[in-house]
N, C-alpha and C positions, 0 to 999 in steps of 0.2 A: 954343465952347468947349472948351479943348481937353480932348485921350485923357489920363486918371485909371488908375495902380492902385489897386483900390479888397481885398480882403479877401473872399476868396467860396471857400469851405469846400464846400460841398455843390455837387453838378455835377448836371443831371439822367441821363438816362443815356443818352439821344441826341450831348452834350457829352462826356460818359466816352470816350463812342466815337469820340468824337474825337483826345483827347489818346491810351489807344491803341491809331490808326490813325493816332497823330502819331510814338507811340509805338515800334511796329516802323517804322515806314522810317528813323525815322534810326537804330533798330540793323540794320537789314538789311543799308546796304551803311559804315559805321562813321561818317555823314557830325556836322557840329558842332549843325548841328537835323533835327530833322520837325516838319511841320504838317501840316494838316488844313483840310477846310473845308466846310462841307455849306449848299447853295446854295436857290434859294425851291423845289427839286420836291424836294429830302429828297437828294436823291443828296450821296455827299459825295465829295473826293476827298485825297489827301495824296501827299508830296512829302520830299523831302532835302532840304538842301541842295548846292548843286552849286559845286564852286570850278576850276574848268582855266583851261589861260593863258587864251585866247581866250571865258572867255566864266562868268560870276560869278553866279550867284541865292544868297537868301536861298529856306527849302525855305517861309515864306510867299509872294514869288512864283510861286513854281514851284508852290506848287499853286491861286494863285486864275489867273492861267494856266490850268493845266487847264484848272479849272470854265470859265471865259471858253472856251477854245478847243471845246468841250462847248456850247458857247451859255448858259451864267448867266449871266442880265441881274442876281442879289443874292443877298446871300451872306446868311444869317442865321445866323455864329456861325464861329466857326476857336479851332485851337489853338496853339500852338507847344513841343518840346518842346528845350528845352535848360539846359547849366547856364550862361549868362549869367542874371543877375543881372533883367537889362530886358528887354524887346520892341525890338529891332530897328526902327527907320521904314523901309526903306521896303518892310518887307512888311508896316507899321501901314498904311501910304498907298494898297499895291495894294484893303488890304480896302476899307477907305476912300470908295477909287473907285467900289463896287458897293454898299455898306454902311453910310452913314453913322456910324447906332447896333448892327454886328451883334461882340459883344463876344468879346472876343482872349485866351479858358484859357492862361497860361501854366504852365507847369508844365517841372517837375527832371528829371533821364532816367528816375529810377527809378518818371515818370508821377503825386509827389503836385506840390498842383496850391501855385503860389508865390502866384496872383491872376487880376481879370480884368481887362484892359486894356478901356475902356467910354465913349462920349462922355460 
């Protein structure tokens, strides 16, 4: 069953924290997007997109990589803050590597929720 975006206007406090972390990561460095993930132990990891000559990573890919490098084996949820209307596929694939059913919240630069990608 493919992932799909569903309307979701109410987030838990923990998922609201993910959106806030993603938003601040994006703003801090002026990146195109920011992302945050929460692992199986409740630890959070936030990142901004990287676009160098030799390395390009989406914010969500980098947040997942940080979680994995810290020992995470599962993700509970993720959030991406971006001006884009859709979630990019590379970051979503990275989340799905650790959690087939984790919701991925998509929010605009002001933190307003656009929707949630679910399996």
